[in-house]
C-alpha positions in Angstrom: 3.2 -10.6 -4.7 4.0 -9.8 -8.1 1.1 -11.8 -9.6 -1.2 -10.5 -6.9 -0.3 -6.8 -7.6 -0.6 -7.5 -11.4 -4.1 -8.9 -10.9 -5.6 -5.7 -9.1 -3.4 -3.1 -10.8 -4.7 -4.1 -14.3 -7.9 -2.6 -13.2 -6.8 0.7 -12.1 -7.0 2.7 -15.3 -10.4 1.3 -16.1 -12.2 1.2 -12.8 -13.3 4.8 -12.5 -14.4 4.8 -16.2 -16.6 1.7 -15.6 -18.0 3.5 -12.5 -18.7 6.6 -14.8 -20.4 4.3 -17.3 -22.6 2.7 -14.8 -23.7 6.0 -13.4 -24.9 7.1 -16.8 -24.5 10.2 -19.1 -24.1 13.5 -17.5 -21.7 12.2 -14.7 -19.0 14.6 -13.9 -15.3 13.4 -13.2 -15.6 14.8 -9.7 -18.9 12.7 -9.1 -17.3 9.5 -10.7 -14.1 10.0 -8.3 -16.5 10.2 -5.3 -18.3 7.0 -6.1 -15.1 5.2 -7.0 -13.9 6.4 -3.6 -17.1 4.8 -2.0 -16.2 1.4 -3.6 -12.7 1.6 -2.5 -13.8 2.4 1.0 -16.1 -0.5 1.0 -13.2 -2.7 0.0 -11.0 -1.1 2.7 -13.6 -1.7 5.5 -13.7 -5.4 4.6 -10.0 -5.6 4.8 -10.0 -3.8 8.2 -12.5 -6.4 9.6 -10.6 -9.4 7.9 -7.0 -8.7 7.9 -6.6 -9.4 11.7 -8.4 -12.6 11.2 -6.2 -13.5 8.3 -3.1 -12.6 10.3 -4.0 -14.6 13.2 -4.9 -17.5 11.3 -1.7 -17.6 9.5 0.0 -17.6 12.9 -2.1 -20.5 14.0 -2.3 -22.7 10.8 0.7 -21.5 8.6 1.0 -18.8 6.0 0.4 -21.0 2.9 -3.2 -22.2 3.4 -4.4 -18.6 4.3 -2.8 -17.2 1.1 -4.4 -20.0 -1.1 -7.9 -19.4 0.2 -7.6 -15.7 -0.2 -6.3 -15.8 -3.8 -8.9 -18.2 -5.0 -11.6 -16.0 -3.7 -10.1 -12.9 -5.3 -9.7 -14.7 -8.7 -13.3 -15.7 -8.8 -14.3 -12.3 -7.8 -12.7 -10.5 -10.7 -14.8 -12.5 -13.1 -18.0 -11.3 -11.1 -16.8 -7.8 -11.3 -16.4 -8.1 -15.2 -20.1 -9.2 -15.5 -21.4 -6.4 -13.0 -24.7 -5.1 -14.6 -25.1 -2.2 -12.1 -23.3 -0.1 -9.5 -24.9 -2.2 -6.7 -23.5 -5.4 -8.0 -20.1 -3.7 -8.2 -20.3 -3.1 -4.5 -21.1 -6.6 -3.7 -18.0 -7.7 -5.5 -15.9 -5.2 -3.6 -17.1 -6.7 -0.5 -16.1 -10.1 -1.5 -12.9 -9.0 -2.8 -11.9 -7.1 0.5 -12.5 -10.1 2.4 -10.3 -12.3 0.3 -7.7 -9.7 -0.8 -5.8 -9.0 2.4 -2.9 -11.2 1.4 -0.1 -8.3 2.0 -0.6 -9.0 5.7 0.3 -12.8 5.3 3.2 -11.7 2.7 4.8 -9.6 5.3 4.6 -12.1 7.8 6.0 -14.5 5.5 9.1 -12.2 5.0 9.7 -12.0 8.7 9.7 -15.8 8.9 12.4 -16.4 6.5 14.8 -13.4 7.2 17.0 -12.5 10.1 16.6 -9.0 11.5 19.5 -7.6 9.8 18.3 -8.8 6.5 14.8 -7.8 6.7 15.0 -4.4 5.2 16.5 -6.0 2.0 13.8 -8.6 2.4 11.0 -6.0 2.3 12.9 -4.2 -0.5 12.6 -7.2 -2.7 9.0 -7.5 -1.7 8.5 -3.9 -2.7 10.3 -4.6 -6.0 7.9 -7.3 -6.8 5.1 -4.8 -5.9 6.7 -2.3 -8.4 7.1 -4.9 -11.3 3.4 -5.8 -10.9 2.7 -2.1 -11.2 5.1 -1.9 -14.4 3.0 -4.4 -16.1 -0.5 -4.3 -14.8 -1.5 -0.5 -15.3 0.0 -0.5 -18.7 -1.6 -3.7 -19.6 -5.0 -2.4 -18.2 -4.8 0.7 -20.1 -4.3 -1.1 -23.5 -7.0 -3.6 -22.8 -9.4 -1.0 -21.5 -9.0 0.9 -24.6 -10.1 -2.2 -26.6 -13.0 -3.1 -24.1 -13.7 -1.7 -20.8 -14.6 -5.2 -19.4 -11.6 -7.0 -20.7 -8.9 -6.2 -17.9 -11.3 -7.7 -15.3 -11.2 -11.1 -17.1 -7.4 -10.9 -17.4 -7.3 -9.9 -13.8 -9.2 -13.1 -12.9 -7.1 -15.2 -14.8 -3.8 -13.9 -13.6 -4.9 -14.3 -10.0 -5.9 -17.9 -10.6 -2.6 -18.6 -12.1 -1.2 -17.1 -8.8 -3.2 -19.7 -6.8 -2.0 -22.3 -9.0 1.6 -21.1 -8.3 1.0 -21.2 -4.5 -0.5 -24.6 -4.8 2.5 -26.3 -6.4 5.4 -24.0 -5.8 5.2 -21.9 -2.6 6.4 -23.6 0.4 5.3 -23.1 4.0 7.4 -20.6 6.0 6.1 -21.0 9.5 6.8 -24.5 10.8 4.3 -26.0 13.5 6.6 -25.7 16.5 6.7 -21.9 15.9 3.0 -21.4 15.5 1.1 -19.6 18.2 -2.1 -20.7 19.9 -5.3 -19.6 18.4 -6.8 -16.6 20.2 -10.3 -15.2 19.5 -8.9 -11.8 20.5 -6.6 -11.9 17.3 -10.0 -12.0 15.3 -11.3 -8.8 16.7 -10.5 -6.1 14.3 -10.8 -3.5 17.1 -7.8 -5.3 19.0 -5.6 -3.6 16.4 -5.1 -0.7 18.7 -4.4 -2.6 21.8 -2.0 -4.9 20.1 0.2 -2.2 18.4 -0.1 -0.1 21.7 2.2 -2.6 23.5 5.2 -1.4 22.0 6.0 2.5 21.8 8.1 2.2 18.7 5.7 0.0 16.7 2.7 2.3 17.8 4.7 5.5 16.7 5.6 4.0 13.5 2.3 2.5 12.8 0.4 5.6 13.4 3.0 7.4 11.2 2.2 5.0 8.3 -1.5 5.7 9.0 -1.2 9.4 8.1 1.3 8.5 5.2 -1.1 5.9 3.9 -4.0 8.5 4.0 -1.8 10.8 2.0 -1.0 8.1 -0.5 -4.6 6.7 -0.9 -6.0 10.3 -1.5 -3.7 10.1 -4.5 -4.8 6.7 -5.6 -8.4 7.8 -5.3 -8.1 10.7 -7.6 -5.3 9.9 -10.0 -7.3 8.5 -12.9 -9.8 11.3 -13.0 -7.5 14.2 -12.0 -5.1 13.5 -14.9 -8.2 13.0 -17.2 -9.7 16.3 -16.0 -6.4 18.5 -16.1 -4.5 16.9 -18.8 -6.8 14.8 -20.9 -5.3 11.4 -20.0 -7.0 8.4 -21.7 -6.6 4.9 -20.1 -3.4 4.4 -22.1 -1.8 7.6 -20.6 -3.0 6.6 -17.2 -1.5 3.2 -17.6 1.7 4.6 -18.8 2.0 7.1 -15.8 1.5 4.0 -13.4 3.8 2.0 -15.4 6.6 4.6 -14.7 5.6 4.5 -11.0 6.1 0.7 -10.9 9.3 0.8 -12.8 10.8 3.4 -10.5 9.7 1.5 -7.5 11.1 -1.8 -8.8 14.5 -0.1 -9.2 14.6 1.8 -5.9 13.1 -0.9 -3.6 14.5 -3.8 -5.4 18.1 -2.5 -6.0 18.9 0.8 -4.5 17.2 0.4 -0.9 19.4 -2.5 0.2 22.4 -0.2 -0.7 21.1 3.3 0.2 19.7 2.3 3.6 23.1 0.8 4.9 24.9 3.6 3.5 22.8 6.2 5.5 24.1 4.4 8.6 24.5 1.2 10.5 21.5 -0.7 11.5 18.5 1.3 12.9 20.5 4.4 12.4 20.4 4.1 8.5 16.7 2.9 8.7 15.6 5.8 10.6 17.3 8.1 8.3 15.9 6.2 5.3 12.2 6.7 6.8 12.6 10.4 7.4 14.2 11.0 4.0 11.5 9.2 2.2 8.7 11.1 4.2 10.3 14.6 3.2 10.6 13.5 -0.6 6.8 12.3 -0.5 5.7 15.6 0.8 7.4 17.6 -1.9 6.2 15.3 -4.4 2.4 15.6 -3.3 2.7 19.3 -3.5 4.4 19.1 -6.9 1.6 17.1 -8.2 -0.9 19.8 -7.3 1.1 22.6 -8.5 2.1 21.0 -12.0 0.5 22.8 -14.9 1.9 20.5 -17.8 1.7 16.7 -18.0 5.4 16.4 -18.5 5.9 17.8 -15.0 4.2 15.0 -13.6 6.5 12.5 -15.2 9.6 14.4 -13.8 8.2 14.5 -10.2 7.3 10.7 -10.4 10.9 10.0 -11.2 12.5 12.2 -8.6 10.1 11.2 -5.8 10.4 7.5 -6.3 13.8 7.7 -4.5 11.8 8.2 -1.3 10.5 4.7 -1.8 13.3 3.5 0.6 11.1 4.6 3.5 8.7 1.6 3.4 11.1 -1.2 3.7 12.9 0.8 6.4 9.7 1.1 8.5 9.0 -2.6 8.1 12.5 -3.5 9.2 12.2 -1.4 12.3 8.9 -2.5 13.3 9.8 -6.4 12.8 12.9 -5.8 14.9 10.6 -5.2 17.9 8.2 -8.3 17.5 8.5 -11.9 18.3 8.3 -14.6 15.6 5.1 -15.7 17.0 3.4 -12.3 16.8 4.6 -11.3 13.3 1.4 -12.2 11.7 -0.7 -10.5 14.2 1.5 -7.4 14.0 1.2 -7.2 10.2 -2.6 -7.8 10.6 -2.7 -5.0 12.9 -0.7 -2.7 10.6 -2.9 -3.8 7.6 -6.0 -3.0 9.6 -4.7 0.6 10.3 -4.0 0.8 6.6 -7.5 -0.1 5.8 -8.9 2.7 8.2 -6.5 5.1 6.4 -7.8 3.9 3.3 -11.4 4.5 4.1 -10.8 7.9 5.4 -8.6 8.6 2.2 -11.2 7.5 -0.3 -13.8 9.8 1.2 -11.4 12.7 1.7 -9.6 12.7 -1.5 -12.2 12.4 -4.0 -14.5 15.0 -2.0 -11.4 17.5 -2.0 -11.1 16.8 -5.8 -14.9 17.4 -6.4 -14.8 20.4 -4.4 -11.7 21.8 -6.1 -13.2 21.2 -9.7 -16.8 22.1 -9.0 -18.0 25.2 -11.2 -19.7 26.8 -8.1 -16.4 26.8 -6.0 -14.9 30.1 -5.6 -11.1 30.9 -5.3 -8.9 30.2 -3.6 -10.1 26.7 -3.4 -11.0 26.1 -7.1 -7.9 23.9 -7.4 -7.9 20.5 -9.2 -4.8 19.5 -7.0 -6.6 20.2 -3.7 -6.5 16.6 -2.6 -2.6 16.6 -3.3 -1.9 19.5 -0.9 -3.9 17.6 1.6 -1.6 14.8 1.1 1.5 17.0 1.5 0.1 18.2 4.8 -0.6 14.7 6.0 2.9 13.8 5.2 4.1 16.4 7.7 2.1 14.8 10.3 3.5 11.3 9.6 7.1 12.7 9.5 6.8 14.2 13.0 5.4 11.0 14.5 8.2 9.0 12.9 10.9 11.3 14.0 9.8 11.1 17.7 8.9 7.4 17.5 12.3 6.4 16.2 14.5 8.7 18.4 14.2 6.3 21.4 15.2 3.2 19.5 18.4 5.2 18.2 19.3 6.2 21.7 19.0 2.7 22.6 21.3 1.6 20.0 23.7 4.2 20.8 23.9 3.1 24.5 25.0 -0.4 23.4 28.1 0.8 21.7 31.0 0.9 24.0 33.0 4.0 24.5 36.8 4.3 24.7 36.9 3.6 28.4 34.8 0.2 28.0 37.4 -1.3 25.7 36.6 -3.6 22.7 33.2 -4.9 22.3 32.5 -8.6 22.9 30.8 -10.5 20.0 27.1 -11.5 21.0 
């Protein structure tokens, strides 16, 4: 996961600038953000279609072969992106990379394979730490390389991803033994089946749709960060890379080291996981509003550090979901959640850049001439996601409380 994240995070500081170059002179920051959003939405649409397929295939044939095929396709595609002569060619590469790049689905299922339910929050925290470390190195490296040549990060990303593929070939073991693999079902290949699958379990459905709104909020930020910081604070590729370096550094600390300590400290089992989810969402809402209100670049860095503590929410949500799913359905469930994430990404990469373009347009009148308009939208979406999470998890907390014996029941019997 670290090498996978490193591969695509190298591109973040330079992608919108390359789009602006391909569009030609006179392209505004808002227009560049909108077209970058279209590219990201194309990538997400492919992930929506193919993530359930990868999840179902990994349930049937194992996690390892699916990861290897996907990584090989992504690595070769980065080289094609570096050579893109036009914006149309760039769209073709996004289609290919979206098909082969849905490895998070299989990685999440892999974690569920090799951990017990009470250890999964820590397991997903380690996965989050790997994601964070990739973001520590990737954007900073991309910013530095992009300052030398805007195409160079794409070549490096391709090389890193192919190294990742070699690691999978020679080091990574299979996590799902043949006796635990489910029968191949064509229903698992249908991306629209995502809603039917997660709807079978009220907790999974509630948390999945909570994540849906939270992901829209997050990807609204992703879709505008490079152009927003350039427009408002004059960030170049190096400054953008450093800001994302800070995000990754804090994510690695919080999800890799603090999450496995903070979540149990908030309460036993599902109690602590629920509190971690709600706390993280509240922190995120305040952070988005802060990004939109910040008038100086140093404020952005302060908010990034404080808001990172809310990163304990993601491993807690994943732990709650995997508690309710059978081992043979982990891949399908994670594929369904990734499918919903892809839909959220599509919506966000239309809505976020559109809000940014509207908020920065010269013709926009007060009170909507706000560069941070997309971040206020993100804060509102967090409120919706938090409300869904609150009601979805209330049921599991009640169920957990009913299993704790009262004074009249005598001592509990070990299971």
